[in-house]
DODRENSE-561917 format. One line per field, with one value per residue (C-alpha): residue number from 0; residue in one letter; chain; x, y, z. Coordinates in Angstrom, 1 decimal. Layout:
<vexlos>
n <- [NUM, ...]
res <- [A, ...]
chain <- [A, ...]
u <- [X, ...]
v <- [Y, ...]
w <- [Z, ...]
</vexlos>
This chain:
<vexlos>
n <- [0, 1, 2, 3, 4, 5, 6, 7, 8, 9, 10, 11, 12, 13, 14, 15, 16, 17, 18, 19, 20, 21, 22, 23, 24, 25, 26, 27, 28, 29, 30, 31, 32, 33, 34, 35, 36, 37, 38, 39, 40, 41, 42, 43, 44, 45, 46, 47, 48, 49, 50, 51, 52, 53, 54, 55, 56, 57, 58, 59, 60, 61, 62, 63, 64, 65, 66, 67, 68, 69, 70, 71, 72, 73, 74, 75, 76, 77, 78, 79, 80, 81, 82, 83, 84, 85, 86, 87, 88, 89, 90, 91, 92, 93, 94, 95, 96, 97, 98, 99, 100, 101, 102, 103, 104, 105, 106, 107, 108, 109, 110, 111, 112, 113, 114, 115, 116, 117, 118, 119, 120, 121, 122, 123, 124, 125, 126, 127, 128, 129, 130, 131, 132, 133, 134, 135, 136, 137, 138, 139, 140, 141, 142, 143, 144, 145, 146, 147, 148, 149, 150, 151, 152, 153, 154, 155, 156, 157, 158, 159, 160, 161, 162, 163, 164, 165, 166, 167, 168, 169, 170, 171, 172, 173, 174, 175, 176, 177, 178, 179, 180, 181, 182, 183, 184, 185, 186, 187, 188, 189, 190, 191, 192, 193, 194, 195, 196, 197, 198, 199, 200, 201, 202, 203, 204, 205, 206, 207, 208, 209, 210, 211, 212, 213, 214, 215, 216, 217, 218, 219, 220, 221, 222, 223, 224, 225, 226, 227, 228, 229, 230, 231, 232, 233, 234, 235, 236, 237, 238, 239, 240, 241, 242, 243, 244, 245, 246, 247, 248, 249, 250, 251, 252, 253, 254, 255, 256, 257, 258, 259, 260, 261, 262, 263, 264, 265, 266, 267, 268, 269, 270, 271, 272, 273, 274, 275, 276, 277, 278, 279, 280, 281, 282, 283, 284, 285, 286, 287, 288, 289, 290, 291, 292, 293, 294, 295, 296, 297, 298, 299, 300, 301, 302, 303, 304, 305, 306, 307, 308, 309, 310, 311, 312, 313, 314, 315, 316, 317, 318, 319, 320, 321, 322, 323, 324, 325, 326, 327, 328, 329, 330, 331, 332, 333, 334, 335, 336, 337, 338, 339, 340, 341, 342, 343, 344, 345, 346, 347, 348, 349, 350, 351, 352, 353, 354, 355, 356, 357, 358, 359, 360, 361, 362, 363, 364, 365, 366, 367, 368, 369, 370, 371, 372, 373, 374, 375, 376, 377, 378, 379, 380, 381, 382, 383, 384, 385, 386, 387, 388, 389, 390, 391, 392, 393, 394, 395, 396, 397, 398, 399, 400, 401, 402, 403, 404, 405, 406, 407, 408, 409, 410, 411, 412, 413, 414, 415, 416, 417, 418, 419, 420, 421, 422, 423, 424, 425, 426, 427, 428, 429, 430, 431, 432, 433, 434, 435, 436, 437, 438, 439, 440, 441, 442, 443, 444, 445, 446, 447, 448, 449, 450, 451, 452, 453, 454, 455, 456, 457, 458, 459, 460, 461, 462, 463, 464, 465, 466, 467, 468, 469, 470, 471, 472, 473, 474, 475, 476, 477, 478, 479, 480, 481, 482, 483, 484, 485, 486, 487, 488, 489, 490, 491, 492, 493, 494, 495, 496, 497, 498, 499, 500, 501, 502, 503, 504, 505, 506, 507, 508, 509, 510, 511, 512, 513, 514, 515, 516, 517, 518, 519, 520, 521, 522, 523, 524, 525, 526, 527, 528, 529, 530, 531, 532, 533, 534, 535]
res <- [M, V, K, F, R, L, G, R, Y, T, V, L, V, L, C, V, A, L, F, A, L, G, L, M, L, T, P, V, G, L, G, G, R, I, L, V, A, I, P, G, L, L, V, L, L, G, I, W, D, L, C, Q, P, W, H, S, V, L, R, N, Y, P, V, I, G, H, V, R, W, M, V, E, M, V, R, P, E, I, R, Q, Y, L, L, E, D, E, N, E, A, T, P, F, S, R, A, Q, R, S, L, V, Y, R, R, S, K, G, V, S, S, D, H, P, F, G, T, I, L, D, V, Y, A, D, D, Y, E, F, I, V, H, S, M, R, P, A, D, D, A, D, P, K, S, F, R, I, T, I, G, N, D, Q, C, A, K, P, Y, S, A, S, I, F, N, I, S, A, M, S, F, G, S, L, S, P, N, A, I, R, A, L, N, K, G, A, A, I, G, N, F, Y, H, D, T, G, E, G, S, I, S, T, Y, H, R, E, N, G, G, D, I, V, W, E, V, A, S, G, Y, F, G, C, R, D, A, N, G, K, F, D, P, V, K, F, A, E, Q, A, T, T, D, Q, V, R, M, I, E, I, K, L, S, Q, G, A, K, P, G, H, G, G, I, L, P, A, K, K, V, T, K, E, I, S, E, T, R, G, V, P, M, G, V, D, C, I, S, P, S, R, H, S, A, F, T, T, P, L, E, M, M, A, F, I, Q, Q, L, R, T, L, S, G, G, K, P, V, G, F, K, L, C, V, G, H, P, H, E, F, M, A, I, V, K, A, M, L, A, S, G, V, I, P, D, F, I, V, I, D, G, G, E, G, G, T, G, A, A, P, V, E, F, S, D, H, I, G, S, P, M, R, E, G, L, L, F, V, H, N, T, L, V, G, A, G, L, R, D, R, I, K, V, G, A, A, G, R, L, I, S, A, F, D, I, A, T, V, L, A, I, G, A, D, W, A, N, A, A, R, G, Y, M, F, A, L, G, C, I, Q, S, M, S, C, H, T, N, R, C, P, T, G, V, A, T, Q, D, L, T, R, Q, R, A, L, V, V, P, D, K, A, E, R, V, A, H, F, H, D, R, T, V, N, A, L, A, D, M, L, A, A, A, G, L, S, H, P, D, D, L, E, P, H, H, L, V, H, R, I, S, T, T, E, V, R, Q, F, D, Q, V, H, H, F, L, K, E, G, Q, L, V, R, G, E, C, E, L, P, Y, F, R, D, N, W, A, R, A, R, A, D, S, F, A, E, T, G]
chain <- [A, A, A, A, A, A, A, A, A, A, A, A, A, A, A, A, A, A, A, A, A, A, A, A, A, A, A, A, A, A, A, A, A, A, A, A, A, A, A, A, A, A, A, A, A, A, A, A, A, A, A, A, A, A, A, A, A, A, A, A, A, A, A, A, A, A, A, A, A, A, A, A, A, A, A, A, A, A, A, A, A, A, A, A, A, A, A, A, A, A, A, A, A, A, A, A, A, A, A, A, A, A, A, A, A, A, A, A, A, A, A, A, A, A, A, A, A, A, A, A, A, A, A, A, A, A, A, A, A, A, A, A, A, A, A, A, A, A, A, A, A, A, A, A, A, A, A, A, A, A, A, A, A, A, A, A, A, A, A, A, A, A, A, A, A, A, A, A, A, A, A, A, A, A, A, A, A, A, A, A, A, A, A, A, A, A, A, A, A, A, A, A, A, A, A, A, A, A, A, A, A, A, A, A, A, A, A, A, A, A, A, A, A, A, A, A, A, A, A, A, A, A, A, A, A, A, A, A, A, A, A, A, A, A, A, A, A, A, A, A, A, A, A, A, A, A, A, A, A, A, A, A, A, A, A, A, A, A, A, A, A, A, A, A, A, A, A, A, A, A, A, A, A, A, A, A, A, A, A, A, A, A, A, A, A, A, A, A, A, A, A, A, A, A, A, A, A, A, A, A, A, A, A, A, A, A, A, A, A, A, A, A, A, A, A, A, A, A, A, A, A, A, A, A, A, A, A, A, A, A, A, A, A, A, A, A, A, A, A, A, A, A, A, A, A, A, A, A, A, A, A, A, A, A, A, A, A, A, A, A, A, A, A, A, A, A, A, A, A, A, A, A, A, A, A, A, A, A, A, A, A, A, A, A, A, A, A, A, A, A, A, A, A, A, A, A, A, A, A, A, A, A, A, A, A, A, A, A, A, A, A, A, A, A, A, A, A, A, A, A, A, A, A, A, A, A, A, A, A, A, A, A, A, A, A, A, A, A, A, A, A, A, A, A, A, A, A, A, A, A, A, A, A, A, A, A, A, A, A, A, A, A, A, A, A, A, A, A, A, A, A, A, A, A, A, A, A, A, A, A, A, A, A, A, A, A, A, A, A, A, A, A, A, A, A, A, A, A, A, A, A, A, A, A, A, A, A, A, A, A, A, A, A, A, A, A, A, A, A, A, A, A, A, A, A, A, A, A, A, A, A, A, A, A, A, A]
u <- [137.8, 135.5, 136.2, 133.2, 133.8, 131.5, 131.5, 129.8, 127.2, 126.6, 123.0, 122.2, 123.7, 121.7, 118.5, 119.3, 120.0, 116.7, 114.8, 116.3, 115.7, 112.1, 111.5, 113.1, 110.8, 107.7, 105.8, 102.3, 99.5, 99.5, 101.9, 104.5, 104.3, 104.7, 107.9, 109.3, 108.1, 109.9, 113.5, 112.5, 111.6, 114.8, 116.8, 115.1, 115.9, 119.5, 119.8, 118.2, 120.7, 123.7, 122.5, 121.1, 123.6, 122.6, 123.7, 127.3, 126.6, 123.8, 125.9, 128.6, 126.2, 123.0, 120.0, 121.9, 122.8, 119.1, 119.6, 121.7, 118.7, 116.4, 118.6, 119.0, 115.2, 114.9, 118.2, 116.6, 114.1, 116.8, 119.0, 116.2, 114.7, 117.7, 121.0, 120.4, 121.7, 119.0, 120.3, 121.6, 119.8, 118.9, 117.5, 115.5, 116.8, 114.8, 114.6, 113.1, 110.5, 109.6, 109.1, 106.6, 104.8, 104.4, 103.2, 100.8, 99.3, 98.9, 101.5, 103.9, 107.2, 109.0, 112.5, 114.0, 117.5, 119.0, 120.0, 121.7, 123.3, 126.9, 126.7, 130.5, 130.4, 131.1, 127.9, 125.8, 123.3, 121.1, 119.0, 120.0, 117.6, 116.9, 117.2, 113.8, 111.7, 108.6, 105.1, 103.9, 102.4, 99.3, 100.5, 97.3, 98.8, 101.8, 100.5, 102.0, 100.1, 101.2, 100.4, 102.0, 100.4, 99.8, 97.7, 94.0, 93.4, 96.2, 96.3, 96.9, 99.1, 100.2, 103.9, 104.0, 102.3, 102.2, 104.7, 104.1, 103.1, 101.0, 98.0, 99.6, 102.7, 100.4, 97.3, 93.8, 93.4, 96.7, 95.5, 92.2, 93.8, 96.3, 93.7, 91.3, 94.1, 94.9, 91.2, 91.2, 94.4, 93.8, 97.0, 97.5, 98.0, 100.2, 98.9, 102.2, 102.5, 99.8, 97.1, 93.9, 92.2, 88.7, 90.4, 91.9, 88.4, 86.5, 87.3, 87.7, 91.2, 93.1, 94.9, 98.0, 97.9, 101.3, 101.6, 104.6, 106.0, 103.4, 100.6, 98.5, 94.9, 95.4, 96.8, 95.6, 95.8, 99.4, 100.5, 100.7, 99.2, 95.4, 94.3, 90.6, 91.1, 93.4, 90.9, 88.1, 90.1, 92.1, 89.1, 87.4, 87.4, 89.4, 92.5, 94.3, 97.5, 99.2, 102.8, 104.8, 107.2, 110.6, 112.4, 112.3, 115.1, 115.1, 115.8, 116.3, 116.6, 115.1, 111.7, 109.6, 107.5, 104.5, 104.3, 101.1, 100.2, 100.1, 97.9, 94.6, 91.2, 91.4, 94.9, 93.9, 90.9, 92.9, 95.9, 94.1, 96.2, 95.0, 95.0, 97.3, 100.0, 103.0, 102.4, 105.4, 106.7, 109.1, 112.3, 111.4, 108.4, 107.0, 104.9, 108.0, 111.6, 113.1, 112.9, 110.8, 108.4, 108.2, 107.1, 104.4, 103.2, 103.0, 100.9, 98.7, 98.1, 97.3, 94.7, 93.2, 92.9, 91.1, 94.0, 95.2, 98.9, 101.2, 104.8, 107.2, 109.2, 112.7, 115.8, 118.6, 121.0, 123.1, 123.1, 123.0, 119.7, 117.8, 119.4, 118.1, 114.6, 115.1, 116.4, 113.3, 111.1, 112.9, 112.6, 109.0, 107.6, 105.9, 106.7, 105.8, 104.0, 106.2, 109.1, 109.5, 113.0, 113.3, 116.6, 118.8, 118.0, 114.4, 112.7, 110.6, 109.1, 112.0, 114.9, 118.3, 120.9, 123.2, 120.4, 119.4, 123.0, 124.9, 122.6, 120.9, 121.8, 121.0, 118.1, 119.9, 122.4, 119.5, 117.5, 120.4, 121.2, 117.6, 117.0, 120.2, 119.5, 116.0, 117.4, 120.2, 117.7, 115.4, 112.5, 112.6, 109.7, 107.4, 108.1, 107.5, 109.9, 109.1, 111.5, 111.2, 113.8, 113.9, 112.2, 110.7, 110.9, 110.2, 113.9, 114.2, 111.6, 113.4, 116.7, 115.2, 113.1, 116.3, 118.1, 115.4, 112.4, 108.9, 107.4, 108.3, 106.8, 107.3, 106.4, 108.0, 107.2, 103.5, 104.0, 105.3, 102.2, 100.1, 101.9, 104.9, 107.6, 110.4, 110.4, 112.0, 109.5, 107.7, 108.6, 107.5, 103.7, 104.1, 104.0, 103.3, 101.2, 99.1, 100.6, 102.6, 100.7, 97.8, 97.2, 93.6, 94.2, 97.2, 95.8, 92.8, 95.2, 95.2, 92.1, 91.3, 89.6, 92.2, 95.2, 93.7, 93.6, 97.2, 98.2, 96.5, 98.1, 101.5, 101.1, 99.6, 102.1, 105.0, 103.8, 103.2, 106.7, 108.0, 106.0, 107.6, 111.1, 110.5, 109.2, 112.4, 114.5, 112.5, 110.6, 106.9, 106.5, 108.5, 109.0, 111.2, 113.8, 117.1, 120.3, 122.0, 119.5, 120.9, 124.3, 126.5, 129.4, 132.5, 134.8, 135.0, 136.1, 134.4, 130.8, 129.4, 126.1, 124.4, 125.1, 128.8, 128.7, 126.8, 127.0, 123.9, 123.5, 122.1, 119.0, 119.6, 123.3, 123.2, 121.2, 123.4, 126.6, 127.9, 128.2, 131.8, 131.2, 132.5, 129.9, 127.0, 128.7, 130.0, 126.8, 124.7, 126.9, 126.4, 122.6, 120.3, 116.6, 116.0, 117.7, 118.6, 122.0, 124.8, 126.1, 129.1]
v <- [115.7, 117.6, 121.3, 123.7, 126.3, 129.3, 130.3, 127.2, 127.3, 131.0, 130.8, 127.9, 129.9, 133.0, 130.9, 129.5, 133.0, 134.4, 131.5, 132.0, 135.8, 135.2, 132.9, 135.4, 138.3, 136.2, 136.6, 138.0, 137.0, 134.8, 137.1, 136.9, 133.1, 132.8, 135.0, 132.6, 129.4, 130.3, 130.4, 127.4, 125.4, 126.5, 125.2, 121.8, 121.8, 122.6, 119.8, 117.4, 118.6, 117.9, 114.4, 113.2, 110.9, 111.7, 115.2, 116.3, 120.0, 120.0, 118.4, 121.1, 124.0, 123.3, 125.5, 127.7, 124.7, 124.5, 127.6, 125.5, 123.3, 126.4, 128.0, 124.8, 124.5, 127.8, 127.6, 126.5, 129.4, 132.0, 130.8, 130.6, 134.0, 136.1, 134.6, 132.5, 134.0, 134.7, 131.9, 129.4, 126.2, 124.3, 122.5, 125.3, 128.9, 131.8, 133.1, 129.9, 129.7, 133.4, 132.8, 130.1, 132.1, 135.1, 133.1, 131.1, 134.2, 135.9, 138.6, 139.9, 137.9, 140.7, 141.3, 144.8, 146.2, 143.3, 139.7, 138.9, 135.8, 135.8, 135.4, 134.6, 131.9, 128.3, 126.3, 129.5, 128.6, 130.6, 130.3, 132.1, 134.6, 135.4, 138.7, 137.8, 136.7, 134.6, 135.6, 134.5, 131.0, 130.0, 128.3, 126.1, 124.4, 123.2, 119.7, 116.3, 113.2, 110.2, 106.8, 104.9, 102.6, 99.9, 102.2, 102.5, 105.6, 108.2, 111.1, 114.7, 115.9, 119.4, 120.2, 120.7, 118.4, 117.4, 114.7, 111.8, 112.6, 110.1, 110.6, 109.8, 111.7, 114.7, 115.7, 115.2, 118.9, 119.0, 116.2, 117.9, 121.2, 119.7, 117.8, 120.7, 122.9, 120.2, 120.2, 124.0, 124.2, 121.1, 119.2, 115.9, 114.9, 111.8, 109.9, 108.6, 105.1, 105.5, 104.7, 106.6, 108.1, 109.5, 112.9, 112.4, 111.7, 114.7, 117.3, 115.3, 116.3, 114.0, 111.3, 109.3, 106.2, 105.2, 101.4, 100.6, 97.5, 97.5, 97.4, 99.7, 99.8, 96.7, 94.0, 90.8, 89.8, 88.7, 91.9, 90.5, 92.2, 91.7, 92.2, 92.5, 95.3, 97.0, 97.0, 98.3, 101.6, 101.8, 101.7, 104.8, 107.9, 110.0, 107.7, 108.8, 106.8, 104.1, 104.6, 101.7, 102.9, 101.1, 103.6, 107.1, 109.7, 110.4, 106.8, 104.5, 100.8, 101.3, 100.2, 101.9, 101.3, 103.1, 102.0, 100.4, 103.3, 105.6, 103.3, 105.1, 103.8, 106.0, 104.9, 101.3, 101.6, 103.5, 101.2, 98.0, 97.1, 96.0, 98.4, 97.5, 96.1, 97.8, 98.9, 97.6, 98.9, 96.3, 97.4, 95.6, 94.3, 90.7, 90.8, 90.5, 89.4, 89.9, 92.6, 90.3, 89.7, 93.4, 93.9, 91.2, 93.1, 96.4, 94.7, 93.2, 96.6, 98.0, 95.4, 95.6, 99.4, 99.3, 100.4, 103.4, 104.6, 102.5, 103.5, 103.4, 105.8, 105.2, 106.9, 105.5, 103.1, 100.5, 101.5, 97.9, 97.3, 100.0, 98.8, 95.3, 96.7, 98.3, 95.0, 93.3, 95.9, 94.9, 91.2, 91.1, 93.8, 95.4, 99.1, 101.2, 104.5, 106.6, 106.7, 109.3, 110.0, 110.9, 112.4, 111.7, 115.3, 114.3, 114.7, 112.7, 113.0, 111.1, 109.1, 107.8, 110.6, 108.4, 107.6, 111.2, 112.4, 109.6, 107.1, 107.6, 109.4, 113.1, 113.8, 115.3, 112.5, 110.0, 111.8, 112.1, 108.4, 107.2, 109.5, 108.4, 104.7, 104.9, 106.8, 104.3, 101.5, 103.1, 103.5, 107.1, 108.2, 105.6, 106.4, 109.8, 110.8, 113.0, 114.4, 115.2, 116.6, 120.1, 121.8, 125.2, 127.8, 128.0, 127.9, 124.7, 123.2, 124.4, 122.9, 119.4, 119.7, 120.7, 117.5, 114.9, 115.3, 115.7, 117.2, 118.0, 117.2, 118.9, 117.9, 120.4, 123.3, 122.5, 122.1, 125.6, 126.7, 125.0, 127.1, 124.9, 127.1, 124.4, 124.0, 120.6, 118.9, 116.6, 113.5, 114.8, 115.1, 118.7, 120.5, 124.2, 124.8, 121.7, 120.3, 117.2, 116.1, 113.9, 116.1, 117.3, 120.5, 121.4, 120.4, 122.7, 125.6, 124.6, 126.1, 124.0, 126.5, 129.2, 126.8, 125.1, 128.4, 129.0, 125.6, 126.4, 129.9, 128.5, 126.1, 128.7, 131.4, 129.1, 127.8, 131.4, 132.3, 129.3, 130.6, 134.1, 132.5, 130.4, 133.4, 135.4, 132.5, 132.5, 129.3, 128.6, 125.4, 123.4, 120.7, 123.1, 123.3, 121.7, 121.3, 124.1, 126.6, 126.3, 127.4, 126.2, 128.2, 126.1, 128.9, 132.6, 132.9, 129.9, 128.8, 125.9, 125.0, 121.9, 119.9, 120.6, 119.7, 116.4, 113.4, 112.5, 109.2, 108.7, 106.7, 103.0, 103.2, 100.7, 98.0, 98.3, 98.1, 101.4, 103.2, 104.1, 105.7, 103.1, 104.0, 103.2, 100.4, 98.5, 98.7, 97.7, 94.6, 93.8, 94.0, 91.0, 90.9, 87.8, 89.1, 92.3, 90.7, 91.6, 89.1, 87.0]
w <- [100.9, 98.4, 98.3, 98.2, 95.5, 96.0, 92.3, 91.2, 94.0, 94.2, 92.9, 95.3, 98.2, 97.3, 97.2, 100.7, 101.9, 100.5, 101.9, 105.4, 105.2, 104.2, 107.2, 109.6, 108.3, 109.1, 105.8, 106.0, 103.6, 100.5, 98.6, 101.3, 101.6, 97.8, 98.0, 100.6, 98.7, 95.5, 97.0, 99.1, 96.0, 94.3, 97.3, 97.0, 93.3, 94.0, 96.6, 94.0, 91.4, 93.8, 94.5, 91.1, 89.1, 85.5, 84.6, 85.5, 84.7, 87.3, 90.0, 89.5, 88.9, 90.8, 89.9, 87.4, 85.3, 84.2, 82.1, 79.7, 78.9, 78.7, 76.1, 74.1, 74.0, 72.2, 70.2, 66.9, 67.1, 68.0, 65.2, 62.6, 63.4, 64.5, 63.4, 60.2, 57.0, 54.3, 52.0, 54.6, 53.8, 57.0, 55.1, 53.5, 53.7, 55.0, 51.4, 50.1, 52.9, 52.4, 48.7, 49.4, 52.1, 49.8, 46.9, 48.9, 50.5, 47.1, 48.1, 45.5, 45.5, 43.5, 44.9, 45.4, 44.9, 43.1, 44.0, 47.3, 45.7, 44.8, 41.0, 40.9, 43.5, 42.5, 41.6, 40.9, 38.2, 35.8, 32.7, 29.6, 28.2, 24.5, 22.7, 21.2, 24.1, 23.3, 24.0, 27.4, 27.3, 29.2, 32.4, 32.3, 29.2, 31.2, 31.5, 30.7, 29.5, 31.5, 30.0, 27.2, 24.6, 27.2, 29.3, 28.7, 30.8, 30.4, 32.9, 32.1, 35.0, 36.0, 35.6, 39.5, 42.0, 45.6, 46.5, 48.8, 52.4, 54.3, 56.6, 60.0, 59.2, 58.4, 60.3, 59.0, 58.4, 56.5, 54.2, 53.7, 52.8, 50.4, 48.6, 48.4, 47.1, 44.5, 43.4, 43.2, 41.2, 39.0, 40.0, 41.8, 45.4, 46.2, 49.1, 50.5, 51.6, 54.3, 51.8, 50.9, 54.0, 54.2, 54.4, 50.9, 49.6, 51.1, 48.6, 45.4, 44.4, 42.0, 43.8, 43.0, 45.2, 46.5, 47.1, 49.2, 50.8, 53.6, 51.0, 53.3, 52.1, 49.9, 52.3, 53.8, 57.4, 56.9, 55.3, 51.8, 48.7, 48.4, 44.7, 45.7, 48.2, 45.7, 42.9, 45.2, 45.7, 42.5, 40.2, 41.9, 39.7, 42.1, 41.9, 38.7, 38.9, 40.9, 42.1, 43.5, 46.1, 45.9, 48.1, 49.4, 49.4, 53.1, 54.2, 51.1, 51.9, 55.3, 56.6, 59.1, 62.2, 63.6, 67.3, 68.4, 70.7, 67.6, 65.6, 66.1, 64.9, 61.8, 60.9, 61.5, 59.1, 56.5, 56.4, 57.1, 60.1, 63.6, 66.6, 69.5, 67.2, 65.7, 62.1, 60.1, 56.8, 55.5, 53.8, 50.6, 48.7, 49.1, 45.9, 43.7, 44.2, 40.7, 38.0, 35.8, 38.7, 39.2, 35.6, 36.1, 39.3, 37.3, 34.7, 37.4, 38.9, 35.5, 34.9, 38.4, 38.2, 34.9, 32.8, 34.7, 34.5, 36.8, 37.6, 40.4, 42.6, 43.8, 45.1, 42.9, 44.7, 42.9, 39.2, 38.0, 39.9, 38.1, 34.8, 35.7, 35.8, 32.4, 31.0, 32.5, 30.6, 27.4, 28.1, 29.2, 27.0, 30.0, 30.0, 33.1, 32.4, 34.6, 37.0, 39.8, 41.0, 44.7, 45.9, 48.9, 49.9, 50.4, 53.8, 56.2, 59.6, 61.1, 59.7, 61.1, 60.7, 58.6, 56.2, 55.7, 55.3, 53.6, 51.8, 48.5, 45.3, 45.2, 43.0, 40.0, 39.8, 40.0, 37.4, 35.0, 35.4, 34.9, 31.9, 30.2, 30.9, 29.4, 26.4, 26.0, 26.1, 23.6, 26.1, 27.0, 24.7, 26.3, 29.9, 31.6, 34.4, 37.4, 39.9, 43.6, 46.0, 47.6, 44.7, 45.7, 43.0, 39.2, 38.6, 40.6, 38.4, 35.3, 36.3, 36.5, 33.3, 31.4, 32.4, 31.8, 34.0, 32.5, 35.7, 39.2, 42.6, 46.0, 49.5, 51.9, 49.7, 50.0, 53.7, 53.9, 51.9, 54.7, 57.3, 58.3, 59.9, 59.8, 63.5, 63.0, 65.4, 62.9, 64.8, 68.2, 67.6, 68.8, 65.4, 66.3, 63.2, 63.1, 59.9, 61.2, 64.3, 65.4, 68.5, 68.1, 70.0, 67.8, 64.4, 64.9, 64.3, 60.6, 59.1, 55.9, 53.6, 54.1, 53.8, 50.7, 48.9, 49.9, 48.5, 45.2, 45.1, 45.6, 42.7, 40.4, 41.1, 40.8, 37.4, 36.3, 37.3, 35.2, 32.2, 32.6, 32.8, 29.7, 27.8, 28.7, 27.4, 24.1, 24.9, 24.8, 26.8, 29.4, 26.8, 24.9, 27.8, 26.8, 28.8, 26.9, 28.2, 31.8, 32.9, 35.9, 37.2, 37.6, 39.0, 39.3, 35.7, 34.0, 33.3, 31.4, 29.9, 31.4, 28.2, 28.7, 32.4, 32.1, 29.8, 27.7, 26.0, 22.5, 21.6, 21.9, 22.7, 25.5, 23.7, 20.7, 22.8, 21.5, 24.9, 25.7, 29.1, 31.7, 34.3, 32.0, 29.9, 32.9, 35.0, 32.0, 31.7, 35.4, 35.2, 34.6, 34.0, 36.2, 39.4, 41.2, 41.9, 39.5, 37.1, 38.3]
</vexlos>
């Protein structure tokens, strides 16, 4: 026999009582009938809760149990706006977001009353200043020439650019604003793997075309690489570089799927895929299967694009696989113009939790490994290296420049400049600020001229802050940053400069067989130019 416990059913009993009382008083007029209808509807809801088989809480706590779901719905907002610590990164702290918002709006980002960071906490980092600061350099000179001796059309890139974000993941207005901001600020806008849309073209900002395993925008009917379609777009003036995507930090080694119902006419035309069919991004490329074939593909893209810089992006996985690519460079003589390192801390609209949390080397480890491998192979001076992965401030940029990067990219930082509030709803198509949605009524909230100015302001003020930091350190250009200029706290009583924390190889050590570090020496021995598999 089931016992009826009043405590659990108090709200339902009150609803029944109010409904009965309302009927007894014979309500007059529309207002009176509404007052009776409300408890009546709650009684029906309570009966449904008692009978439904899916939610145990509702069976035990009819009506009042719905409060749990209501609170859960607003929990992220309550936590973010009322409870979250200023420096609690989830994944970006309130302090980081506020910095971007202030800089993008042209508001002073000066900080009163001293730092709120614990400067004696483990992992605290800082840049050392000079007793003879340098004169302030012109931030507009902070550019890097990308393109080696095999490239006919080198590109002068800003030190800080927009990382890969596709049309489809972002709204048309977001793409418009990002590209217009890039045009205003003279920096580049990476298309992401979704190819070049009409929205990328509208405002004439520099484009880096990311070519991924789906070959969107340059594929045939079977999803294979189409050189003719590639050349049609790659040779246009607005496309400045070609970036082959091997993997991304948020979900390395994982393909993707855009369900058929989300393949709109615009996305179909942009990506070159049919409507009514799932749009598949394979987990690996079909244009090459070995490191040597990859080098041949790079040379093919260089030729088809008219000699523009061609490189690749990856989140570092098996060390021997990247070293196999480097050995293929040496064997074939084909040297990519650049490599972009994406970190495991990178973001995406949606990814399996295990992939986001536990697959892919963090950006700094990946950057150090790639930089050291290229130095050890004698190729570093011919290949420029970019870094992407949760970079927001000028200090973030300085930390990666000091350990091997030539420039930095940011995705989510520029999303904040567009107005993103980190609502964590990118995958729902219900972005509250119109950044990551294809809903026409939601994306209209993003006003392109205003947000484009904010994107440009964020870039300019961040680079200006970098110039100020460098001058304080006695340096005149980002190229002057060295590992010993940055300091990492090991414990409350001990700090070390970056060159004391990290290992750095010497020029040509790997190819001469002089490297004594087991990690590099052993993985180099496992790598082979003709296969991504390790040697037996």
